[in-house]
C-alpha positions, 0 to 999 in steps of 0.5 A, a space after each residue: 813763275 814770279 810776277 815780274 817787272 817790265 824789264 824782266 826782274 822778279 818782283 819777289 826778288 827786287 822787294 827782298 833786295 830793297 828790304 835787305 838794303 833797307 835794313 842795312 841803312 837802318 843799321 847805318 842810322 843806329 850805328 852813327 846815332 850810337 857813335 854820336 852819343 858815345 863820342 866825347 867833346 872836342 874842347 878848349 879848357 883853361 885857355 888863357 888870353 890877355 885883355 887884348 886877346 893875346 894868347 902868347 907874345 912875340 919872340 917865343 924862345 927857350 928863355 921866353 916859352 910865352 913870348 915877351 910880356 906874358 909873364 903874368 898872363 897865367 898867374 892865376 893858374 900858377 899859385 893854384 894847389 893844382 899846379 903846386 901838386 902837378 909840379 911836385 910841390 905842397 900848398 897853393 891856393 884853393 877856390 874857383 881858380 883851382 877848381 878850373 884848373 883841376 877840371 881842365 884836366 879830367 876826363 880826358 882821352 887825348 890832347 892836341 897841340 901845336 909844335 910851339 907848345 911842345 918846344 922851342 925847336 923850329 924846323 927839322 928835328 935836329 935829334 931826339 933829345 927835346 921831349 917837351 918842357 915837362 921832365 920825365 912825367 909830363 902831366 898829360 897821362 894820355 896820347 898826346 898828338 903833336 902837329 908838325 911839318 917834320 916827321 919824328 918817331 913817337 916819344 914815350 914818357 913816364 905816366 902813360 904819356 906818348 907823343 905822336 908827331 902828326 904831319 898830315 893836318 888837323 883832321 888827321 890829328 883829331 881822327 887819331 885822337 878820337 880813336 884813342 880818347 874813346 868816349 872820353 874828351 879830346 883837349 885841344 892844348 894850344 898854342 894860339 895858332 892850333 886853337 884857331 885852326 881848329 876853330 875855323 875848321 869847326 871842330 871844337 865843341 866847347 871853349 873855356 876861356 881865362 881872361 887875364 888882367 893884363 895887356 900883351 900888346 903883341 904876338 898871337 892873338 886869339 880873336 884875329 879873324 874869329 867870330 865865336 858868335 858866327 861860328 854858332 858859339 854862346 856864352 854858357 856861363 861866366 865866373 868872377 874867379 879870384 885872379 881872372 874872370 872866366 867864360 865858358 862857350 859851348 857851340 849851339 846844339 843845332 850846330 853840333 848834331 850834324 853827323 846825327 842829321 846826316 844819318 837821319 837824312 840818309 835814312 829818310 831818302 832811302 825810305 822815300 826811295 823804298 816807297 816809290 819802288 813799292 808803288 812802282 812794283 804795284 802798278 808795274 805790268 805783269 808778264 808770265 
């Protein structure tokens, strides 16, 4: 007969079961680490704010998509070669501004944007006519997840852009975007409210801000209730571009390895449990 613990379970059976559980825990740990390493960044890129922190003005509508007082807000990008090409025109400036504009569109597997960025329509969708500001072939060429309170069927556009409408919050949108993006980055496109929601939820890894030399005065302020330092961000690079200074913020690595740390903690706890059980087995009374 097998040696047994005082409650009658065979020692060999218990040990084999525990080893199987430890193996599964080790596998889980490795899977989480591999998943973490392959995961792309969630980032805000080429996001423009005014000197007083506004990313959009008040009274946004069809005639004023960015609100009143924002005509010069994106002047740094509108003159670049990248933007000219994106809008079917020739020419445009090169240099730092153009480099930032081009880099903001590279390595992306999915976008997330707010309802206001997608269009001026408010409330329930009156019909299926509105399909974005960008014509038949939007510049995204990947799945785009639009945050809204009102359901709508996906909109398929030329160039592999598909607008998906997400009604159950930013976490759901991010989960869907991660599946679509694979190991590529996910860009949080805006507007300001969307970026603020993701920041407050601790879901953004990297922020590239362009500070345009204009004063907007009112509208949607990126910094209201936001403290990037307390959120674990630090400035990694600063550039003085041709038309606007640029800052690149990245979350401290200590704050971005949560999943990896959690998996290691789970494995450590299970290992301690395994050691304790082995000691209990060695000292347990034997019945024959």
